[in-house]
N, C-alpha and C positions, 0 to 999 in steps of 0.2 A: 504494500500500500504506500503510495507516494505521499510525502508530507507537503503541507501547504508551503508555498514559496515565501521567502523572507521579503515582505513587501516594504517599499520605501514610501513614507508619508511625510508631510511637512507639518511643522508646528503652527499654531494659530497666528503667531506674530509674522512668520514667513508668508502665510496665506494672505494676511491683511496687507502687508507691504507689497506683495506681488500684485494684488488686485487693485491697489489705489490708482494706478494710471488709467484704469477703465473709466473712472469718473470724468476726467477731462476729455478723454477720447470720445466718450459718448456725448459729452456736452457740445462738441463741434459737429456731430452728425446731424442733429435736429435742425439747426439753422441752415445747413447747406441746401436742403431741398424744401424747406418750409419758409424761411425768412428771406433768404438771398433772392429768390425770384421776384418777390414783391418789392424788395428794396431797390434792386437794379432797374425794375420796370417803372415803379411809381416814384420812388425817391430820387432816382437819377435820370428818369425820363427816357430810358432806352426802349426801343421797340419790343413789345411783349413777345412777338413771334421770334425775334432774333435772340432774346434772352432764353426762351424755351429751347431753341435749336442749340444754343451754346451749352445749356445744362444737359440736354440729351447727349451731346458729344462727350461731356464730362462723365456721364453715367456709363456710356459705352466703353470709354477708356478705363473707367474704374473697374468694370467687369473683367476686361482683358487683363488688367494688372494683377489680379488676385493669383491666378495660377503661375504667372511669371515670377512674382515675389516668392510664392511657395517653393518653386523649384530652386531658386537661387538661395533661399534661406536654409534649405536642407543641404545643398551641395557645398556652400561656403563653410570652411572649417577653421575659423580664427582661434588662436589659443585662448583668447579672453572668453570665449563662449559664443556659440553661433546664435543663440536667442538674445542674450544680454547685449551684445554689440549692436545688433540690428535696432533694438529699442533705444539704446543710448545715442546712436547716430541719427535715428529718424525722428525722435521726439522733438528736438529743437527745430528741425526742418518742418515738422508738422505744425508746430506753434507759429513759426514765422509765416509759412504760406497761408495758414488760416487767418492770421491777422491781416495780411495783405488782401485776402479775399473779402473778409468781413468789414474792413475799414478802408474802402477805396476813397480816392479823392473825388471831388465833384466832377472832374473831367474824365472819369473812368469810362472806357468804351467796351464794346462787345469783345474786342480782342483782349482787353485786360481781364474781363470775366472769364473768357475761355482759357487764357494762359494760366492765371492763378487758380482757377478751378481744377485744371488738370494737374498742376503741381501739388495742390493740396490733396487731391485724390491719391496721387502716387505716394506722397509722404505718409498719409494716414494708413494706406494699405501696407506700407513698409513697416509701420508700427504695429498694426493690428494682427497681421498674419503670424509673425514670429511671437508676438505677445500671447496669442491664443495657444500656439503650439507649446510654448514654454509652460503654460498652465497645465496642459495635458501631460507633460513630461515630469512635472514636479512630484507626482505620486504614481506609484505602481499599484496602489491599493484600490480595489474595486469601488469602495464607498468613499475613500479619501478624495478621489477625483471629483465626486459630486460636491464635496465640501468646497473644493477650490472653485469649481464652476459656479457654485452658489454665491460665493463672495464676489467673484468677478461680475456675474450677471446682475446681482443686486445693486452694485455700484453703477453698472451701465444704465439700469432703469432710473436710479437716483440722478445720474447726470442728465438723462433725458428730461426728467421732471424739472430739474433746475433750469435747463435751457428753455423749456416750455413756459416756465413761470416768470422768467426775467422780463419779457416784454410788458407784462401787466404790473409786476411788483416794483421793479427798479426803473423802468423806462416809460411808464405811463402810456404804454402802447405805441411809443415812438420806435419804429423798427430799426432805424439807423442807430439810435442810442442803445437799443437792446443788443445789436450786433457788436457794438463797441465793448459793452460789458462782457459779453460772451468771449470775445477775442482776448480781452485782458485776463479773464479767468483761465483760458487755455494757456496763454503765454506764461502765467505765473505757476499754474499747477502741473502742467504736463512735464516740463523738464525736471521740476522738483521731485515729483513722484517717481518719474523714470529713474532718476539718479538714486533715489532711496531704494528702489527695487533692485537695481543693478548692484549696488554696494552690499546689500544685506540679505538678499535672497540667493541661495546657491543655485547654480544651473547643473542639473544631473548630467553625468557623462553620456555621450552619444552611445547608444546600445547597438549601433550598426557593426556588423562583422565584415561587410564588404560593400562595394558600390555597384549599382546596376545602371545600365544605360537607360535612357529615357524611354525607348520603345519597349524594352523588357519590363521596365517599371510600370508602364501603362497596362501591360498584360497582367501584372499582379493585381492592379486595381480592378480590372475587369473580372478577374477571378475571385475577388474578395466579395462574395455574395452577401455577407452580413452588412458590409458597407453600402453596397448598392441598394439593399433593402432599407437600411436606415436612412440614406440620403433621399430615397424616393418618398418614404414616410415623412421625413422632415420637410421636403419641398411641398408635398401635398398639404401638410398641416400649415406650412407657411403661407401657401396660397389661401387656405381656409381662413387664417387669421388676417390675411391681407384684405379680404372683402370688407369685413366690419371696420377695419382701420381706415380704409379708403372712404367708406360711406358713413362713418360715424356722425360727422357734422350734419350731413344731410338728414340722417335718420332722426337725430335729436331735434333738429330745427324744424323739419317739415312733418314727420310722422307724429312725434310727441308734441310738437309746437311749443318747445321750451328752449329756444336758442340761447337764452341767458344761462342755461345749465351746462352748456357744452364743455367749458373748461373745467368746471367742478367735477363733472362725471368722469371726464378723462383722467383727472388727477386721482380720483377715488379708485378707478380701475387699476391704474399702475401701482398705487399704494398697496392695494390688496394683493397685487402680483408679488411685490417685495415681501409682504407679510406671509404669503403662501409658500415661499421658498423653504423655510425650515420644516414646515409640515410635510412637504413632498420629499424632502431629504429623509425624514423619519419614516415615511411610508415606503421609500425605496429600500430601506434597510430590512423591512419586514417582507416586502413583496418582490423585490428585485426592481431594477431601474426600468426595464421595459414594461413590466406589468403596472408599476405605479404611474408611468406616463400614460399608458392606455386607459387606466381608470380616470385620470384627469381629463382626458379627451372625451371619455364617455360622459362624465359629469357635465362638461361644457355643452355637449350635444343635448343632453336632457334638459338643461336650462334654456338653451338658445331655441329649442323647438317651439317655445311659447311666444317668442318675440313678435312674429307677425300678427298675433292677436291684440297687440298693444295699439293704443292710439292716444289722442289728446286726453289729458287727465290721468294717465297711467304712469306718472313720474315715479311714484313710490315703488311700483312693481319693477320699473326699469332700474331703479337704484339697487334693489335686491339682486337683479340679474347682473349688474355691473360688479357687485361685491362677489358673487359666487363665481362668475367667469373670470374675475380678476384673480381670485385664489387659484383657479385652475391654470391660468397662464403662468403661474409660478413654476409649474412642472415643465411647461414648454421652454421656459428660459434656461433651466438647469439640466434636466435629465438627458435630453438628446445630446447636448455637448459633452456630458460625461460618458455616455455610451460611445460617442465618436472616438474618445480616447481609447476605449476598449477595442474598437475595430481596427485602430492603427496597430495595436499589438498583433493582430492576425497578419497584417501586411509585413510587420517587422519579422515575425517568425517565419513567414514563407519566402520573403525576398532577401532577408539578411540585412536590410537597410531600414533605418528608422527615418521615415519621411512624414513626420507629423505636420510640418508646415504645409506641405502640398495637400494633405488631406483636409486641413482646416481652410486652405485657400479654396478648394472645391466646395467646401461647406459654405464659405462666404459667398461664393458665386451662386450657389443654389438659393441662398437667402435673397440676394438681389434680383435674381430672375423671378422668383415667386412673387415678390412684392410688385415688381414691374408688371407682371402678368395680371395681377389682381386689378391694377388700374386700367390696363389695356383691355380687359374683358368687361369689367363692371360699368365703366362709363359709356361705351358704345351700346351695351344692352339697355342701360337706363334710358338712353336717348331713343332707342328703338321702341321702347314701351311708352314713349310720350312724356317722360319726365322733363320738366323745364326748371332748371336750377335758378334762373333769374326771375321767375314768376312765382312769388310766394303764395299767391292765392290759388294757383292751379292744383287740382287734385289728381290729374292724370299721372299714372305711373307710380303712385305712392305704394300700392300693394307690391308691385314689382320691386320697388326699393326695399321693402321689408323682406321679401323673399331672398333677394340678392344679399341682403345684410345678414340674414340668419339661416335660412334653409339650405342655401348653396354651401355655406361653410359646414353645416351639419353633415351633408352628403359627402363632402370632401374628407372631413375628419373620420367618418366611418371607414373610408378607404385606408387612411393612415393607421387606424386601429387594427384593421385586418392584417396589415403588414407587420405590426409590432407585437401582437398578442402572443404569438409563439416564436418570438425572436430567439435565435439559437445561442447567442453569445451571452450567457448568464455569468454569475459570479464564479461558479465552478469551472467553466470553460476559460474565463479570463485568467484564473489562477493557473490553469494548465499551460496557457500560452506564456504567462510570466515565467514559469519554470523552464520552458523550452528556450525562451530568449536568454535567460540568465545562463543556461548551460552552453549556449552557442556564442555568447558575446565575451 
């Protein structure tokens, strides 16, 4: 009978110091696609279509940069550490490029937006991909990985909430002033937290025993069936979450007829998401990560199924729905990322090369594609059903809005649940892979 592997786990202080850069990194993501378009078009007077085209180009460049950074971050082997050096080098560049993008002069042009948008995208990708890979490598313990992902994702949501609250709290809804505050926050916090992480958090040794060519490596990814199953479930669930995220303001403003509650409900939802993280970490210890995530999605489906029955005057019912689905999204934030670290072990065992950054780059790409697809599908369908966003009195398309907001995500989540319910890589299998990697490295 084989003994359990000697797992490597990180202390609470190391976990906190590692996770801290997630807060400023998340803070700059929200304004990039929410505040920047409005400021450059309305505040600076640039043509709306040109601003949209420039930001579309930035998004496309952003998607392509993920796998490129992933490959480079895995292959580059500096003595200082392949994850820490990337974060140390990219953090000040991310802060600088974000400041230039968020605080342009009055004479800023479309070329300025495109240039600094692409540079900020490259710099933030160079920070995020190795940063996420580092977190996955900090622990070889099945549940320890969830703890690390929980700390990081909790700070990501906190950073998003801070960025969303700045315009109303500190800037009196002045978008230009809000962007200045956010830029200053990133400039101060990102290099500081990155240096603290680099100095005080150890980087585990590379567990690779050999290097594989790119084509051979892609073959290992194609044969990694748990990864393909996980990323399919993650993308489907991401698409499911993208529909209500895209349509939230419309649903609250038009179906519930309470536009004044939009900000408060969104804040409540994400706050419950943070609060739900420790609950789902505890559940994953009892049920396994894939089963706990499946139960969270089942719960979200059960609650969301009632949403199309709501209308004006049902604010209290929707608040309850926001609380319950917010708690459920805590599992979406943490458990898939923790399982992703486990499927990397399968690749390391089969290929002999630890390519965590590439796997998390593909993970990031799936996230971006899912969210973009939600917008690309939801808005044309709404228009096809006669929904008119600029006519507050029109009732055409409101039921279609409710269906797209709730029932389409339920159907998609059922597909993700089917993929994850009998997921083969559980704690026992992960421990077997850890023994195999330790024996080979």
